[in-house]
C-alpha positions as a LaTeX table, in Angstrom:
\begin{tabular}{lrrr}
\hline
Residue & $x$ (\AA) & $y$ (\AA) & $z$ (\AA) \\
\hline
Met1 & 0.13 & 0.15 & 0.01 \\
Ser2 & 1.87 & 3.38 & $-1.08$ \\
Ser3 & 1.26 & 6.37 & 0.73 \\
Ala4 & 2.83 & 9.81 & 1.07 \\
Leu5 & 4.55 & 8.78 & 3.95 \\
Thr6 & 6.55 & 5.80 & 2.63 \\
Asp7 & 7.10 & 7.66 & $-0.56$ \\
Leu8 & 9.77 & 9.22 & 1.87 \\
Phe9 & 11.70 & 6.29 & 2.29 \\
Pro10 & 12.67 & 3.49 & 0.26 \\
Arg11 & 12.33 & 0.63 & 3.08 \\
Pro12 & 9.40 & 0.07 & 4.85 \\
Ile13 & 11.21 & $-0.04$ & 8.06 \\
Val14 & 10.66 & 2.99 & 10.88 \\
Gln15 & 12.77 & 3.19 & 13.71 \\
Ala16 & 10.39 & 3.75 & 16.71 \\
Pro17 & 10.97 & 6.96 & 18.73 \\
Met18 & 12.22 & 5.67 & 22.20 \\
Ala19 & 12.21 & 8.45 & 24.97 \\
Gly20 & 14.79 & 8.31 & 27.62 \\
Gly21 & 17.82 & 9.05 & 25.67 \\
Val22 & 17.59 & 6.02 & 23.39 \\
Ser23 & 16.73 & 7.55 & 20.01 \\
Val24 & 19.54 & 9.98 & 19.55 \\
Pro25 & 20.65 & 11.82 & 16.62 \\
Arg26 & 23.49 & 9.30 & 15.40 \\
Leu27 & 20.71 & 6.55 & 15.64 \\
Ala28 & 17.84 & 8.16 & 13.60 \\
Ala29 & 20.51 & 9.36 & 11.02 \\
Ala30 & 22.03 & 6.00 & 10.41 \\
Val31 & 18.61 & 4.42 & 9.86 \\
Ser32 & 17.32 & 7.07 & 7.62 \\
Glu33 & 20.73 & 7.15 & 5.62 \\
Ala34 & 20.04 & 3.07 & 5.08 \\
Gly35 & 16.74 & 3.60 & 3.58 \\
Gly36 & 14.50 & 3.76 & 6.76 \\
Leu37 & 12.78 & 6.18 & 8.55 \\
Gly38 & 14.57 & 7.30 & 11.75 \\
Phe39 & 13.24 & 9.11 & 14.55 \\
Leu40 & 13.94 & 11.49 & 17.15 \\
Ala41 & 12.15 & 11.05 & 20.73 \\
Ala42 & 11.13 & 14.65 & 22.02 \\
Gly43 & 9.65 & 12.95 & 25.38 \\
Tyr44 & 11.03 & 14.20 & 28.40 \\
Lys45 & 13.31 & 16.81 & 26.62 \\
Thr46 & 12.78 & 20.67 & 26.63 \\
Ala47 & 11.73 & 22.31 & 23.45 \\
Asp48 & 15.28 & 23.86 & 23.08 \\
Gly49 & 16.99 & 20.51 & 23.66 \\
Met50 & 14.76 & 18.60 & 20.99 \\
Tyr51 & 15.59 & 21.41 & 18.55 \\
Gln52 & 19.26 & 21.04 & 19.42 \\
Glu53 & 18.89 & 17.40 & 18.54 \\
Ile54 & 17.02 & 18.13 & 14.93 \\
Lys55 & 19.84 & 20.31 & 14.43 \\
Gln56 & 22.43 & 17.76 & 15.10 \\
Leu57 & 20.52 & 15.37 & 12.91 \\
Arg58 & 20.34 & 17.52 & 10.17 \\
Gly59 & 23.77 & 17.75 & 10.29 \\
Leu60 & 24.29 & 13.94 & 9.97 \\
Thr61 & 21.59 & 13.17 & 6.97 \\
Ser62 & 19.82 & 14.90 & 4.43 \\
Arg63 & 17.11 & 12.16 & 4.34 \\
Pro64 & 13.74 & 12.52 & 5.45 \\
Phe65 & 13.18 & 11.85 & 9.61 \\
Gly66 & 10.64 & 12.39 & 12.17 \\
Val67 & 10.22 & 13.65 & 15.65 \\
Asn68 & 7.55 & 12.16 & 18.24 \\
Leu69 & 5.67 & 14.35 & 20.72 \\
Phe70 & 3.91 & 13.41 & 24.17 \\
Met71 & 0.40 & 14.55 & 24.33 \\
Pro72 & $-0.27$ & 16.37 & 27.44 \\
Gln73 & $-1.77$ & 14.37 & 30.24 \\
Pro74 & $-4.72$ & 15.36 & 32.92 \\
Glu75 & $-3.44$ & 16.27 & 35.96 \\
Tyr76 & $-4.72$ & 12.87 & 37.36 \\
Pro77 & $-7.08$ & 10.25 & 35.75 \\
Gly78 & $-10.59$ & 11.57 & 35.59 \\
Ala79 & $-9.72$ & 15.18 & 36.51 \\
Ser80 & $-10.83$ & 18.11 & 34.52 \\
Thr81 & $-9.40$ & 21.35 & 35.77 \\
Gly82 & $-7.45$ & 20.47 & 38.90 \\
Ser83 & $-6.54$ & 17.83 & 41.77 \\
Thr84 & $-8.91$ & 18.89 & 44.07 \\
Gly85 & $-12.36$ & 17.95 & 44.40 \\
Ala86 & $-15.49$ & 19.12 & 46.44 \\
Ala87 & $-14.61$ & 21.46 & 49.28 \\
Gly88 & $-10.81$ & 21.43 & 48.12 \\
Ala89 & $-10.35$ & 17.44 & 48.71 \\
Ala90 & $-7.27$ & 15.92 & 47.18 \\
His91 & $-8.38$ & 14.03 & 44.22 \\
Pro92 & $-7.99$ & 10.19 & 45.43 \\
Ser93 & $-5.08$ & 9.49 & 42.66 \\
Ala94 & $-3.00$ & 12.52 & 44.59 \\
Ala95 & $-3.28$ & 10.57 & 47.69 \\
Ala96 & $-2.57$ & 7.50 & 46.03 \\
Val97 & 0.65 & 8.74 & 44.78 \\
Glu98 & 1.57 & 10.04 & 48.26 \\
Val99 & 1.03 & 6.25 & 49.43 \\
Tyr100 & 2.99 & 5.17 & 46.82 \\
Ala101 & 5.86 & 7.68 & 47.52 \\
Asn102 & 6.12 & 6.44 & 51.34 \\
Gln103 & 6.23 & 2.72 & 49.74 \\
Leu104 & 9.42 & 3.82 & 47.55 \\
Ala105 & 11.09 & 5.48 & 50.63 \\
Gly106 & 13.14 & 2.20 & 51.33 \\
Glu107 & 14.37 & 2.66 & 47.80 \\
Ala108 & 15.29 & 6.22 & 47.93 \\
Ala109 & 17.19 & 5.05 & 50.73 \\
Trp110 & 18.83 & 1.92 & 49.37 \\
Tyr111 & 20.11 & 4.01 & 46.34 \\
Asp112 & 20.98 & 6.96 & 48.80 \\
Thr113 & 18.84 & 9.54 & 46.38 \\
Glu114 & 15.55 & 11.61 & 46.46 \\
Leu115 & 12.37 & 11.01 & 45.41 \\
Gly116 & 11.29 & 13.23 & 42.49 \\
Asp117 & 8.46 & 15.76 & 42.60 \\
Pro118 & 5.40 & 14.00 & 41.42 \\
Asp119 & 3.91 & 17.55 & 40.20 \\
Ser120 & 7.03 & 18.36 & 38.10 \\
Gly121 & 4.52 & 18.79 & 34.96 \\
Arg122 & 2.06 & 17.05 & 33.01 \\
Asp123 & 2.32 & 18.48 & 29.48 \\
Asp124 & 5.88 & 17.99 & 28.38 \\
Gly125 & 6.53 & 21.46 & 27.20 \\
Tyr126 & 3.95 & 20.45 & 24.49 \\
Asp127 & 3.18 & 23.93 & 23.24 \\
Ala128 & 6.69 & 25.07 & 23.07 \\
Lys129 & 7.83 & 21.85 & 21.02 \\
Leu130 & 4.81 & 22.40 & 18.60 \\
Ala131 & 6.14 & 25.95 & 18.03 \\
Val132 & 9.41 & 24.91 & 17.34 \\
Leu133 & 8.11 & 22.49 & 14.84 \\
Leu134 & 5.96 & 24.81 & 12.94 \\
Asp135 & 8.88 & 27.31 & 12.85 \\
Asn136 & 11.46 & 24.61 & 11.63 \\
Pro137 & 9.56 & 22.23 & 9.84 \\
Val138 & 10.45 & 18.40 & 10.02 \\
Pro139 & 9.04 & 15.67 & 7.37 \\
Val140 & 7.30 & 13.73 & 10.24 \\
Val141 & 5.76 & 14.57 & 13.34 \\
Ser142 & 4.35 & 11.36 & 15.37 \\
Phe143 & 2.12 & 11.64 & 18.64 \\
His144 & 1.84 & 9.50 & 21.43 \\
Phe145 & $-0.69$ & 9.04 & 24.34 \\
Gly146 & $-3.79$ & 10.75 & 22.22 \\
Cys147 & $-4.78$ & 12.71 & 19.12 \\
Pro148 & $-3.88$ & 16.53 & 18.80 \\
Thr149 & $-6.75$ & 18.80 & 17.75 \\
Pro150 & $-7.56$ & 19.18 & 14.19 \\
Glu151 & $-6.07$ & 22.58 & 14.11 \\
Val152 & $-2.65$ & 21.25 & 15.20 \\
Leu153 & $-2.57$ & 18.62 & 12.79 \\
Ala154 & $-3.81$ & 20.91 & 10.12 \\
Ser155 & $-1.24$ & 23.54 & 11.05 \\
Leu156 & 1.76 & 20.74 & 10.73 \\
Val157 & 0.29 & 19.75 & 7.23 \\
Ala158 & 0.43 & 23.26 & 6.31 \\
Lys159 & 4.22 & 23.40 & 6.75 \\
Gly160 & 4.57 & 20.12 & 4.76 \\
Thr161 & 4.72 & 17.93 & 7.75 \\
Leu162 & 3.17 & 14.29 & 7.60 \\
Thr163 & 1.32 & 13.63 & 10.76 \\
Leu164 & 0.94 & 9.92 & 12.39 \\
Val165 & $-0.57$ & 8.97 & 15.73 \\
Ser166 & $-0.37$ & 5.86 & 17.75 \\
Val167 & $-3.63$ & 3.86 & 18.43 \\
Thr168 & $-4.13$ & 0.88 & 20.19 \\
Thr169 & $-7.75$ & 0.10 & 19.38 \\
Ala170 & $-9.74$ & 0.67 & 16.27 \\
Asp171 & $-12.17$ & 3.24 & 18.05 \\
Glu172 & $-8.86$ & 5.36 & 18.59 \\
Ala173 & $-8.05$ & 5.15 & 14.98 \\
Leu174 & $-11.37$ & 6.51 & 13.78 \\
Ala175 & $-10.89$ & 9.33 & 16.07 \\
Val176 & $-7.45$ & 9.95 & 14.39 \\
Glu177 & $-8.86$ & 9.65 & 10.65 \\
Arg178 & $-11.80$ & 12.42 & 12.19 \\
Ala179 & $-8.83$ & 14.79 & 13.39 \\
Gly180 & $-7.23$ & 14.60 & 10.13 \\
Ala181 & $-4.04$ & 12.85 & 10.95 \\
Asp182 & $-1.92$ & 11.23 & 7.60 \\
Ala183 & $-1.45$ & 7.82 & 9.35 \\
Val184 & $-1.64$ & 5.92 & 12.27 \\
Ile185 & 0.89 & 3.88 & 14.20 \\
Val186 & $-0.89$ & 0.65 & 15.11 \\
Gln187 & 0.44 & $-0.46$ & 18.61 \\
Gly188 & 0.02 & $-4.04$ & 19.48 \\
Val189 & 0.30 & $-5.34$ & 23.21 \\
Glu190 & 3.60 & $-6.81$ & 22.34 \\
Ala191 & 5.50 & $-3.44$ & 22.00 \\
Gly192 & 8.06 & $-2.42$ & 24.63 \\
Gly193 & 7.48 & 0.56 & 26.41 \\
His194 & 5.04 & 2.59 & 26.80 \\
Gln195 & 1.12 & 1.67 & 25.52 \\
Gly196 & $-0.11$ & 4.54 & 23.28 \\
Thr197 & $-3.51$ & 4.63 & 24.77 \\
His198 & $-5.51$ & 7.90 & 24.37 \\
Arg199 & $-7.13$ & 7.39 & 27.57 \\
Asp200 & $-5.68$ & 5.56 & 30.69 \\
Asp201 & $-8.35$ & 3.44 & 31.42 \\
Pro202 & $-6.97$ & 0.68 & 34.18 \\
Glu203 & $-9.77$ & $-1.63$ & 33.39 \\
Arg204 & $-8.13$ & $-2.22$ & 30.08 \\
Asp205 & $-4.78$ & $-3.12$ & 31.91 \\
Gly206 & $-3.47$ & $-6.19$ & 30.11 \\
Ala207 & $-6.51$ & $-6.17$ & 27.76 \\
Gly208 & $-4.44$ & $-5.12$ & 24.93 \\
Ile209 & $-4.87$ & $-6.58$ & 21.44 \\
Gly210 & $-2.03$ & $-8.55$ & 19.40 \\
Leu211 & $-0.31$ & $-6.58$ & 16.44 \\
Leu212 & $-1.69$ & $-8.88$ & 13.50 \\
Ser213 & $-5.49$ & $-8.76$ & 14.84 \\
Leu214 & $-5.39$ & $-5.03$ & 15.53 \\
Val215 & $-3.86$ & $-4.22$ & 12.29 \\
Ala216 & $-6.96$ & $-6.21$ & 10.68 \\
Gln217 & $-9.35$ & $-4.33$ & 12.93 \\
Val218 & $-8.06$ & $-0.94$ & 12.14 \\
Arg219 & $-7.26$ & $-1.77$ & 8.34 \\
Glu220 & $-11.33$ & $-2.43$ & 7.94 \\
Ala221 & $-12.08$ & 0.64 & 10.49 \\
Val222 & $-10.05$ & 3.47 & 8.65 \\
Ser223 & $-8.84$ & 4.26 & 5.11 \\
Leu224 & $-5.44$ & 5.98 & 6.50 \\
Pro225 & $-2.09$ & 4.23 & 6.19 \\
Val226 & $-0.98$ & 1.73 & 8.80 \\
Val227 & 2.28 & 1.41 & 10.16 \\
Ala228 & 2.65 & $-1.95$ & 12.47 \\
Ala229 & 4.55 & $-1.65$ & 15.82 \\
Gly230 & 4.97 & $-4.35$ & 18.59 \\
Gly231 & 7.16 & $-7.04$ & 18.88 \\
Ile232 & 8.79 & $-6.87$ & 15.21 \\
Met233 & 12.30 & $-8.39$ & 15.30 \\
Arg234 & 12.87 & $-10.26$ & 11.83 \\
Gly235 & 12.19 & $-9.23$ & 8.42 \\
Ser236 & 9.62 & $-12.33$ & 8.35 \\
Gln237 & 7.32 & $-10.36$ & 10.77 \\
Ile238 & 7.54 & $-7.31$ & 8.71 \\
Ala239 & 6.33 & $-9.15$ & 5.58 \\
Ala240 & 3.57 & $-10.34$ & 7.69 \\
Val241 & 2.30 & $-7.15$ & 8.83 \\
Leu242 & 2.87 & $-5.96$ & 5.11 \\
Ala243 & 0.85 & $-8.82$ & 4.00 \\
Ala244 & $-1.93$ & $-7.85$ & 6.77 \\
Gly245 & $-2.45$ & $-4.64$ & 5.08 \\
Ala246 & 0.23 & $-2.28$ & 6.85 \\
Cys247 & 2.71 & 0.04 & 4.64 \\
Ala248 & 5.49 & $-0.11$ & 6.89 \\
Ala249 & 6.79 & $-1.69$ & 10.17 \\
Gln250 & 8.03 & 0.00 & 13.28 \\
Leu251 & 10.66 & $-1.42$ & 15.19 \\
Gly252 & 12.19 & $-0.41$ & 18.56 \\
Thr253 & 13.78 & $-3.19$ & 20.88 \\
Ala254 & 15.50 & $-4.17$ & 17.70 \\
Phe255 & 17.15 & $-0.89$ & 17.24 \\
Leu256 & 17.90 & $-0.38$ & 21.25 \\
Val257 & 20.88 & $-2.54$ & 21.19 \\
Thr258 & 22.44 & $-1.28$ & 18.29 \\
Pro259 & 25.74 & 0.82 & 18.86 \\
Glu260 & 24.31 & 3.98 & 17.94 \\
Ser261 & 21.57 & 3.68 & 20.31 \\
Gly262 & 21.80 & 6.04 & 23.59 \\
Ala263 & 20.30 & 3.09 & 25.80 \\
Asn264 & 22.08 & 2.40 & 28.86 \\
Ala265 & 24.81 & $-0.47$ & 28.62 \\
Leu266 & 23.22 & $-2.63$ & 31.27 \\
His267 & 19.67 & $-1.92$ & 29.26 \\
Lys268 & 21.46 & $-3.34$ & 26.18 \\
Gln269 & 23.03 & $-6.17$ & 27.91 \\
Ala270 & 19.58 & $-7.21$ & 29.77 \\
Met271 & 17.86 & $-7.61$ & 26.30 \\
Thr272 & 19.50 & $-11.11$ & 25.93 \\
Asn273 & 20.83 & $-11.57$ & 29.36 \\
Pro274 & 19.02 & $-15.26$ & 30.61 \\
Leu275 & 18.62 & $-13.46$ & 33.78 \\
Phe276 & 15.38 & $-11.62$ & 32.40 \\
Val277 & 13.42 & $-14.18$ & 30.63 \\
Arg278 & 10.24 & $-12.21$ & 29.99 \\
Thr279 & 8.23 & $-9.04$ & 30.01 \\
Glu280 & 5.31 & $-7.56$ & 31.52 \\
Leu281 & 3.06 & $-4.47$ & 31.13 \\
Thr282 & 3.90 & $-2.36$ & 34.57 \\
Arg283 & 2.58 & 0.81 & 36.22 \\
Ala284 & 5.76 & 0.45 & 38.65 \\
Phe285 & 7.87 & 3.21 & 36.75 \\
Ser286 & 5.46 & 5.71 & 35.34 \\
Gly287 & 2.23 & 5.18 & 36.48 \\
Arg288 & 0.99 & 4.12 & 33.14 \\
Pro289 & 1.05 & 0.60 & 31.22 \\
Ala290 & 4.49 & 0.05 & 29.74 \\
Arg291 & 5.96 & $-3.21$ & 28.88 \\
Gly292 & 9.58 & $-3.88$ & 30.04 \\
Leu293 & 11.78 & $-6.71$ & 31.28 \\
Val294 & 10.58 & $-8.22$ & 34.90 \\
Asn295 & 13.13 & $-7.35$ & 37.31 \\
Arg296 & 13.13 & $-6.76$ & 41.14 \\
Phe297 & 11.38 & $-3.24$ & 41.24 \\
Met298 & 8.65 & $-4.26$ & 38.65 \\
Arg299 & 7.60 & $-7.22$ & 40.97 \\
Glu300 & 7.85 & $-5.49$ & 44.18 \\
His301 & 6.28 & $-2.56$ & 43.29 \\
Gly302 & 3.92 & $-2.97$ & 40.05 \\
Pro303 & 1.05 & $-4.27$ & 41.99 \\
Tyr304 & 0.93 & $-1.26$ & 44.21 \\
Ala305 & 1.66 & 1.55 & 41.43 \\
Pro306 & $-1.44$ & 3.86 & 41.12 \\
Val307 & $-3.04$ & 5.35 & 37.88 \\
Ala308 & $-0.94$ & 8.73 & 38.09 \\
Tyr309 & 1.04 & 9.33 & 34.77 \\
Pro310 & 3.48 & 11.20 & 34.56 \\
Gln311 & 3.30 & 11.80 & 38.55 \\
Val312 & 4.85 & 8.54 & 39.13 \\
His313 & 7.40 & 8.88 & 36.31 \\
His314 & 8.56 & 11.88 & 38.00 \\
Leu315 & 8.45 & 10.45 & 41.31 \\
Thr316 & 10.74 & 7.67 & 40.32 \\
Ser317 & 13.14 & 9.41 & 37.93 \\
Gly318 & 15.81 & 9.91 & 40.45 \\
Leu319 & 15.55 & 6.15 & 41.49 \\
Arg320 & 15.89 & 4.89 & 38.02 \\
Lys321 & 19.29 & 7.00 & 37.21 \\
Ala322 & 20.73 & 6.10 & 40.63 \\
Ala323 & 20.16 & 2.40 & 39.94 \\
Ala324 & 21.85 & 2.97 & 36.56 \\
Lys325 & 24.51 & 4.72 & 38.18 \\
Ala326 & 25.08 & 1.87 & 40.69 \\
Gly327 & 25.09 & $-0.60$ & 37.87 \\
Asp328 & 22.09 & $-2.25$ & 39.27 \\
Pro329 & 19.47 & $-3.19$ & 36.45 \\
Gln330 & 17.17 & $-4.79$ & 39.02 \\
Gly331 & 16.00 & $-1.08$ & 39.87 \\
Met332 & 15.91 & 0.09 & 36.22 \\
Ala333 & 13.00 & 0.70 & 33.85 \\
Leu334 & 14.35 & $-1.94$ & 31.20 \\
Trp335 & 11.91 & $-1.36$ & 28.53 \\
Ala336 & 11.64 & $-4.23$ & 25.98 \\
Gly337 & 9.09 & $-5.41$ & 23.47 \\
Gln338 & 8.29 & $-9.32$ & 23.38 \\
Gly339 & 10.70 & $-10.25$ & 20.87 \\
His340 & 13.55 & $-9.04$ & 23.09 \\
Arg341 & 15.43 & $-12.11$ & 22.85 \\
Leu342 & 15.87 & $-11.81$ & 19.21 \\
Ala343 & 17.82 & $-8.76$ & 19.43 \\
Arg344 & 20.97 & $-8.57$ & 17.48 \\
Glu345 & 23.93 & $-6.29$ & 18.44 \\
Leu346 & 24.38 & $-5.10$ & 14.78 \\
Pro347 & 25.34 & $-1.36$ & 13.69 \\
Ala348 & 21.85 & 0.24 & 12.81 \\
Gly349 & 22.53 & 0.49 & 9.24 \\
Gln350 & 23.12 & $-2.71$ & 8.49 \\
Leu351 & 20.33 & $-3.93$ & 10.71 \\
Val352 & 18.25 & $-2.40$ & 8.30 \\
Glu353 & 19.80 & $-4.00$ & 5.60 \\
Val354 & 19.47 & $-7.31$ & 7.12 \\
Leu355 & 16.07 & $-6.70$ & 7.96 \\
Ala356 & 15.45 & $-5.74$ & 3.99 \\
Thr357 & 17.01 & $-9.07$ & 2.97 \\
Glu358 & 15.04 & $-10.95$ & 5.31 \\
Leu359 & 11.98 & $-9.15$ & 4.06 \\
Ala360 & 12.72 & $-10.01$ & 0.55 \\
Ser361 & 13.75 & $-13.58$ & 1.43 \\
Ala362 & 10.03 & $-13.81$ & 3.02 \\
Arg363 & 8.03 & $-12.35$ & 0.32 \\
Ala364 & 9.67 & $-15.17$ & $-2.09$ \\
Ala365 & 8.98 & $-17.94$ & 0.23 \\
Leu366 & 5.17 & $-16.70$ & 0.67 \\
Ser367 & 5.08 & $-16.47$ & $-3.34$ \\
Gly368 & 6.41 & $-20.12$ & $-3.66$ \\
Phe369 & 9.12 & $-19.42$ & $-5.59$ \\
Pro370 & 12.57 & $-18.36$ & $-5.04$ \\
Asp371 & 12.40 & $-15.22$ & $-7.43$ \\
Gly372 & 8.95 & $-13.92$ & $-6.22$ \\
Ser373 & 7.34 & $-14.72$ & $-9.23$ \\
Ala374 & 3.92 & $-16.14$ & $-9.62$ \\
Gly375 & 5.13 & $-19.07$ & $-11.63$ \\
Gly376 & 3.34 & $-21.50$ & $-13.83$ \\
Gly377 & 2.77 & $-24.70$ & $-15.18$ \\
Asp378 & 1.66 & $-27.92$ & $-13.24$ \\
Arg379 & 0.79 & $-27.77$ & $-9.43$ \\
\hline
\end{tabular}
């Protein structure tokens, strides 16, 4: 399925924007130079920090790339204008965050650090980042944790920017289509990192949909191009999602272990370390469902983490940094998709080449003929 998006890059491979210092300019540049679509992650950065990375990336490649933004979040789930309810009473989630902070006091003492301020901000500098991207347009902008207003999407389109929005259900895809985005990133439950749900509903915890089923549902619901994301590590899997109707595949964990990735060395090593055998969705580190390798912190605190993003993210930020500094992966957020055991420590550009070769082989095998032709003669 051709689209204005895939016309930008010759290979249907998108490098996922991984926040927290993983998707650095050198990684995005290497992917784009190899014919994929590299992405910068603006999440948790200042507007100026994002701008400086864009400038650096443009110095490394002249090929198209993307920038990902986090959508602003309500102060607490269910809150409309503030964290207080009737008679000035604290919102229940605020109290839950305080209880969680008390639970984490032992972690802070263990790592000799302070807990963060849960009220450090919830909009991630969204308006300032949008202003930068309108003043200095980039080829592609994607959004996570919700859908921008039609006015925001139209303003980016007017600057020549293609817009993508992450979705986890067909209903979310319909809302994105109505808002006027150019494409959707369909994120299956297999994906590492944060689920891009538009509304954080605790009743949906663990109820995500597998990628191939979700791609089919979204393709029947909307006419927008689909980028498939979630657990993809091999070219054969890319072939599968393309056959299901996607125009490209987005891979995160596969690129996390590359030399160009900015991920912590302990995080990279954990992907294939036999000590970490499985992943789970957890709220332990951020207050929002995110898939990572199961470690001590997740086991001990996941069951008690409140529904409060980004408050819990701010609360645990110092703990995660201190654990990394101490060389302790058991206290780090080791985000990873379900395919993490298939990670390959290849340079990013070489990985794109290998994936493209595997994709071509898978397509040829699906056709039944080595050269990919339809063939003829007796069956």
